[in-house]
ROVOBA-224569 format. One record per residue (C-alpha): residue number from 1; z, x, y; residue in one letter; chain. Coordinates in pm, 1 decimal. Each point is the difference from the previous one (the first is absolute). Example, Ala and Ser with C-alpha at 12.3 -4.5 7.8 and 13.67 -1.06 7.14 Angstrom:
residues 2
R	resi	zz	xx	yy	resn	chain
R	1	780.0	1230.0	-450.0	A	A
R	2	-66.0	137.0	344.0	S	A
end
This chain:
residues 84
R	resi	zz	xx	yy	resn	chain
R	1	-12.9	-2.3	12.1	M	A
R	2	-81.6	138.9	326.8	S	A
R	3	208.0	-51.9	319.1	A	A
R	4	-162.6	-108.9	327.8	A	A
R	5	22.8	343.3	145.4	W	A
R	6	-219.8	123.1	-292.1	D	A
R	7	-302.3	-182.6	136.6	T	A
R	8	-170.9	172.5	242.2	P	A
R	9	-51.5	-153.6	336.0	P	A
R	10	-346.2	-140.5	96.9	P	A
R	11	-258.9	201.5	203.1	A	A
R	12	24.4	-12.3	370.8	R	A
R	13	-345.6	-173.1	15.5	E	A
R	14	124.8	-280.2	-220.9	A	A
R	15	308.1	-68.5	206.6	V	A
R	16	-200.7	19.2	319.5	E	A
R	17	-254.0	-233.0	-155.1	S	A
R	18	289.6	-241.9	-83.9	W	A
R	19	135.0	34.3	361.5	L	A
R	20	-328.4	-105.1	118.3	D	A
R	21	28.7	-332.3	-161.0	R	A
R	22	338.8	-77.1	198.0	V	A
R	23	-92.7	185.6	318.4	R	A
R	24	-184.7	-284.1	166.4	P	A
R	25	323.2	-245.2	-30.9	A	A
R	26	199.9	287.6	167.7	I	A
R	27	-274.2	59.1	274.0	V	A
R	28	-7.6	-361.3	83.1	A	A
R	29	362.2	12.0	103.3	D	A
R	30	-67.5	295.0	224.1	G	A
R	31	92.5	272.1	-256.2	G	A
R	32	-130.7	244.7	-227.6	N	A
R	33	106.8	216.3	-289.0	V	A
R	34	-122.0	346.9	-70.5	E	A
R	35	46.2	177.2	-331.5	L	A
R	36	138.3	357.3	35.5	L	A
R	37	60.7	83.5	-343.9	S	A
R	38	23.1	-86.2	-391.5	V	A
R	39	273.6	262.1	-129.3	E	A
R	40	3.0	134.5	-359.1	R	A
R	41	341.4	-195.9	-43.6	D	A
R	42	-164.5	-326.3	69.5	G	A
R	43	138.2	-11.4	368.3	T	A
R	44	-278.5	-167.9	224.2	V	A
R	45	49.5	87.7	376.7	R	A
R	46	-156.0	-227.2	256.8	I	A
R	47	29.2	-23.1	374.1	A	A
R	48	10.2	-346.5	155.0	L	A
R	49	-175.3	-31.7	330.0	Q	A
R	50	-27.2	-190.6	316.1	G	A
R	51	209.3	-333.7	8.0	A	A
R	52	146.4	79.5	-359.1	C	A
R	53	198.6	292.7	157.4	V	A
R	54	225.1	-242.0	197.9	E	A
R	55	-45.1	-301.5	-205.8	C	A
R	56	307.4	-179.3	-128.0	P	A
R	57	-179.3	-62.4	-329.7	A	A
R	58	-85.3	353.8	-50.5	R	A
R	59	238.8	50.7	-323.2	L	A
R	60	-144.1	-317.6	-141.0	A	A
R	61	-372.5	101.4	61.4	T	A
R	62	106.8	361.0	-146.1	L	A
R	63	168.4	-150.8	-323.4	R	A
R	64	-171.5	-345.8	-75.3	V	A
R	65	-315.7	53.0	146.4	G	A
R	66	-96.1	367.6	-108.7	I	A
R	67	246.9	149.1	-237.0	E	A
R	68	70.0	-292.4	-268.6	E	A
R	69	-385.9	-95.1	-35.2	P	A
R	70	-94.7	388.6	29.9	L	A
R	71	257.4	71.7	-298.4	K	A
R	72	-151.7	-302.5	-215.2	K	A
R	73	-352.4	129.9	71.1	A	A
R	74	44.6	363.9	-105.6	F	A
R	75	225.0	142.7	-247.1	D	A
R	76	167.0	329.2	105.7	G	A
R	77	100.6	-119.5	350.2	I	A
R	78	374.9	17.6	24.7	Q	A
R	79	52.8	-87.9	387.4	T	A
R	80	-168.9	-32.4	337.4	V	A
R	81	147.1	182.5	275.4	V	A
R	82	-71.0	-92.2	387.0	A	A
R	83	-0.7	337.9	185.1	V	A
R	84	69.2	-25.9	382.5	D	A
end
């Protein structure tokens, strides 16, 4: 039996392509998301931009709108971290 961390993370291009599908909803609210890196340990680092920087729903966007569905879409992703 393999543990979740035994599964390599997806390629950066695959994560970027996935973000392109959710980006229009974020842009429609005046924000944006930039993929900074996909680390070997399964950490995805992003930067929320525009209106997302000061938005009270920033954490919900990060966890419910990005992290949870991204983890469901790709094995090997452990967490999504927003970098300021």
